[in-house]
TILO-711750 format. One record per residue (C-alpha): z, x, y; residue number from 1. Coordinates in nm, 2 decimals. Layout:
<node z="Z" x="X" y="Y" num="NUM"/>
...
REM end
This chain:
<node z="9.64" x="13.84" y="-0.95" num="1"/>
<node z="9.32" x="13.63" y="-0.92" num="2"/>
<node z="9.20" x="13.30" y="-0.76" num="3"/>
<node z="8.95" x="13.08" y="-0.94" num="4"/>
<node z="8.77" x="12.78" y="-0.79" num="5"/>
<node z="8.73" x="12.47" y="-1.01" num="6"/>
<node z="8.51" x="12.17" y="-0.93" num="7"/>
<node z="8.56" x="11.94" y="-1.23" num="8"/>
<node z="8.23" x="11.77" y="-1.32" num="9"/>
<node z="8.40" x="11.43" y="-1.37" num="10"/>
<node z="8.50" x="11.43" y="-1.00" num="11"/>
<node z="8.25" x="11.31" y="-0.74" num="12"/>
<node z="8.19" x="11.55" y="-0.44" num="13"/>
<node z="8.31" x="11.26" y="-0.21" num="14"/>
<node z="8.66" x="11.25" y="-0.37" num="15"/>
<node z="8.95" x="11.28" y="-0.13" num="16"/>
<node z="9.19" x="11.42" y="-0.39" num="17"/>
<node z="9.23" x="11.51" y="-0.76" num="18"/>
<node z="9.52" x="11.45" y="-0.99" num="19"/>
<node z="9.55" x="11.69" y="-1.29" num="20"/>
<node z="9.78" x="11.87" y="-1.52" num="21"/>
<node z="9.80" x="12.25" y="-1.51" num="22"/>
<node z="9.91" x="12.42" y="-1.83" num="23"/>
<node z="9.98" x="12.79" y="-1.90" num="24"/>
<node z="9.95" x="12.89" y="-2.26" num="25"/>
<node z="10.16" x="13.18" y="-2.40" num="26"/>
<node z="10.13" x="13.43" y="-2.10" num="27"/>
<node z="10.22" x="13.79" y="-2.16" num="28"/>
<node z="10.42" x="13.82" y="-1.83" num="29"/>
<node z="10.61" x="13.58" y="-1.61" num="30"/>
<node z="10.44" x="13.44" y="-1.30" num="31"/>
<node z="10.33" x="13.12" y="-1.12" num="32"/>
<node z="10.03" x="12.92" y="-1.04" num="33"/>
<node z="9.94" x="12.77" y="-0.70" num="34"/>
<node z="9.68" x="12.49" y="-0.69" num="35"/>
<node z="9.53" x="12.39" y="-0.35" num="36"/>
<node z="9.21" x="12.26" y="-0.20" num="37"/>
<node z="8.92" x="12.50" y="-0.23" num="38"/>
<node z="8.82" x="12.65" y="0.10" num="39"/>
<node z="9.17" x="12.61" y="0.26" num="40"/>
<node z="9.45" x="12.86" y="0.31" num="41"/>
<node z="9.68" x="12.91" y="0.01" num="42"/>
<node z="10.02" x="12.76" y="0.06" num="43"/>
<node z="10.34" x="12.96" y="0.01" num="44"/>
<node z="10.47" x="12.74" y="-0.27" num="45"/>
<node z="10.37" x="12.73" y="-0.64" num="46"/>
<node z="10.29" x="12.43" y="-0.86" num="47"/>
<node z="10.40" x="12.59" y="-1.19" num="48"/>
<node z="10.64" x="12.88" y="-1.27" num="49"/>
<node z="10.63" x="13.03" y="-1.62" num="50"/>
<node z="10.79" x="13.30" y="-1.83" num="51"/>
<node z="10.64" x="13.50" y="-2.11" num="52"/>
<node z="10.55" x="13.37" y="-2.38" num="53"/>
<node z="10.62" x="13.01" y="-2.25" num="54"/>
<node z="10.37" x="12.73" y="-2.28" num="55"/>
<node z="10.44" x="12.49" y="-1.99" num="56"/>
<node z="10.26" x="12.22" y="-1.79" num="57"/>
<node z="10.30" x="12.04" y="-1.46" num="58"/>
<node z="10.12" x="11.76" y="-1.28" num="59"/>
<node z="9.96" x="11.85" y="-0.95" num="60"/>
<node z="9.77" x="11.66" y="-0.68" num="61"/>
<node z="9.52" x="11.85" y="-0.46" num="62"/>
<node z="9.32" x="11.72" y="-0.16" num="63"/>
<node z="8.94" x="11.73" y="-0.19" num="64"/>
<node z="8.71" x="11.74" y="-0.49" num="65"/>
<node z="8.75" x="12.11" y="-0.58" num="66"/>
<node z="9.06" x="12.31" y="-0.66" num="67"/>
<node z="9.14" x="12.68" y="-0.60" num="68"/>
<node z="9.40" x="12.80" y="-0.86" num="69"/>
<node z="9.58" x="13.12" y="-0.78" num="70"/>
<node z="9.73" x="13.31" y="-1.07" num="71"/>
<node z="10.04" x="13.49" y="-0.93" num="72"/>
<node z="10.08" x="13.71" y="-1.24" num="73"/>
<node z="9.99" x="14.07" y="-1.29" num="74"/>
<node z="9.85" x="13.99" y="-1.64" num="75"/>
<node z="9.55" x="13.77" y="-1.73" num="76"/>
<node z="9.68" x="13.42" y="-1.81" num="77"/>
<node z="9.52" x="13.13" y="-2.01" num="78"/>
<node z="9.52" x="12.83" y="-1.78" num="79"/>
<node z="9.41" x="12.47" y="-1.87" num="80"/>
<node z="9.33" x="12.20" y="-1.61" num="81"/>
<node z="9.32" x="11.84" y="-1.75" num="82"/>
<node z="9.20" x="11.60" y="-1.48" num="83"/>
<node z="9.38" x="11.27" y="-1.49" num="84"/>
<node z="9.20" x="11.10" y="-1.20" num="85"/>
<node z="9.08" x="11.12" y="-0.85" num="86"/>
<node z="9.11" x="10.94" y="-0.51" num="87"/>
<node z="8.80" x="10.81" y="-0.34" num="88"/>
REM end
């Protein structure tokens, strides 16, 4: 399990929130992703649950300009983040 921090270059550092689609591509094991504001405590809920070898997406809204994305899976997982917009 790993957590990555993402600060999309299209989002200004003054943004109050980001809207994006999280996608998992053909994972080798079941798991979940949790997206939350970077630098804050991780919530106990997930944004996307997946099974192997499922490719699945879900829309997420996160406060602040940068995301922390927690991969709650024992295996490495290919994750895509497509930013739809942000709040200023």
